[in-house]
N, C-alpha and C positions, 0 to 999 in steps of 0.2 A: 445578523443572520436570523431573520424573522420567519415565522410561519404565517401564511396568509390563507384566508378562507373565502371561497366563492361558491355561489349557488346558481343553479339553472334547472330548467325542466329536464334537460339531459346532460350527460357528462360533456358532450361536445359544446353545448351552449355555455356551461359553467366554465369550460376551458377557454372559450372565446372571450368571456368577460375577464378572466384572469390575465390573459395575454394582453388585452387592451388596456387594463388598468395598470399593469406592471410595465407596459411598453417594452416587452421583450419577445423574442422568438420562442417557438415551442421547444427548441433544443436547449434553451437556457432555463427551462422550467422543470422542476422535479415535482411530480405528483406523489405526495406522501401517503395520502389515503383518499378513498372514494366512499362516501356514505349516501345511501339511498334513503330518502325520507318519504314514506308513502302514507297517505291518509285517504279518507273517502272522497275528499274534494280535489286533491291535487297530489302530484308526484314531483318531488324535487331531488336533485343530486347536489351534494355538498362536497367540494374538493378542499383538501388541505394541501397547500403547495409551498415550495421554497424556490427562491431565485438563486440559481447556481453562481451567478456573478457575485452575489452577496457572500456566498460561502467562500469563493476564491478570495474576496476582499478580507474576510474574517481570518482565513489562513495566513495571508500575507501580513496582516496587522499583528497577529499573534506571534508569528516567527520573528518579525522585526522587533517586537517588544522583548522577546526572550533574548535575542541577539544583543539588543541594547543593554539588557541587564548583565550580560557577560562582557560588556565593553567591546563589542564587535560591531563593525560597520558592515552591513550586509546588502547585497543586491540580489533580487530574486528573478528567476526566469520560470514562468508558469506555462505549462502545456495541458490542454484538455483533449481527451479522446474518449467519446462515449461516457462511460461511468468512471473514468479514471482522471484524477487530477495529479499531475506530476510537477513538483517544485524543485528546482535546482538552486541552491544557495551559493553565491560567490561572495567571499568576504576577505577582509584583510588578515584574518586569522582562522583559516580553515581547520587547522589541527585541533583547536579547542572545540569547535562545533562537531567535528568528527568523533573525537575522544578515542581512548585506547580501544583498538579493534572495532571501531565504529559504534561504540556503546552510546555515545551522546546523540548521534544522529538517529540511531535506532529508537532511543527513548523519546526524542523529539517527534519522530514519526508516530509512535504509539500514542503519545499525548494528543497530537493534532487529530488523529483518527478517532480517538475516543470522544473528544470535544465535539467533533462534527457529527459523527455517526450516532451519538446519543439522541440526536434530534430527528434521525431518519429511520423509517421502517425498513428500507432497503439500503444497506450501507454502500457508501462510495469507496472506491479503491483510491487511497491517497498515498503517493510515493514521494518521499523527501530525500534528496541527495545533497551532498556538499561537494562542489567542485568536481562532479563526476566520480567521486570516490567509489560509490557502489558499483558503477560500471567497470572501473578498473579492478575492484575487489573481486567481482564475479569472474573476470578473465583470469585473475591470479589464482583463485581457488580451483577453477576448472583445469588450469595448467598443472597445478600441484596434484590434483586428483589423478589426472592421466599419467603423470610421471610416477606417482606411487603405485598405480595399477600395473605399470610396466615392471616396476621393481618387484612387486608381489609375484607377478608371473615368472620372472626370471629366477627369483630366489626360492620359489615354491613355499613362501611363508605369508601369513596374514599380516597386515600392517594396520596399526591403530593410529589414527590421526589425532592431533591436539583437540582440546575441547572447542566446540563451536556452538553458536546459537542455532535455532531451528531453521532460520532462513539460509544460513551458510551450509548446514547439513543437507538441506534440500538441493542446493546447487551441486554438491558432490554426488548425491544419489542420481540426479538427472544427468550429470556429465558421464557417469559410468553405467547408466541403465541399459545401454545396448552393447556394452563391452562383451566380447566373446569369451574372455578368459576369467573375469572376476565379477563378483557382485558385492553389494554393500549392505551393512546393517548398522543401526544406531544402538549404542549400548550406554549404560550408566544413567545417572539421575541428573536432572537440571540443577545447577547451571553447568555441570561438568560432563554433560552428555557428549559422546564422541562417535565418530564414524569408523567402523572397522571394514577394511577392504579384504575380502576373502576369495580364495580360489574356488572356481566352480568345480564340482565333484569330478568331472571328466578330465580336469587339468592337474589333478593331484598325482 
């Protein structure tokens, strides 16, 4: 995952040199910075760029190395869309990679994001999942939130959910954001912050 530097009389000319030397398309190039160098005799533009294919390779190698250290055999599926890289890990021991309540996969995602984005001026969105755990978890949390919202409305009492990380709390807030009868608030201190489902004033 290297940084490359190219110069030209204009940004477009410098970009043309970069694409030619790296032998990649413009969609595979990340322009990290643009520096204009002006003097009495000439004007130059200097680009600092990265190859997104190298970033993907770095992510895959790092995940495989971590999995190997955990004695897990992993296969990776990588998808790219604009500034998002999504990696789904399929392994012979998904549970150890996921961890209790998804703590291991969350820590892995945070680590990879920091390692990559420390080199970038504009961070990439990097999403790491294990065996579609997150997709299933989102649906499970949304279903629970709606069920508890109905219960809060029927019993006319507020309901406090179990502790959740910020990502999971956001799922609850979004799931109930348009509910006619209840609203949500986060209370407490990390790592024990919780979502409280409350009746709207007119429903009390």
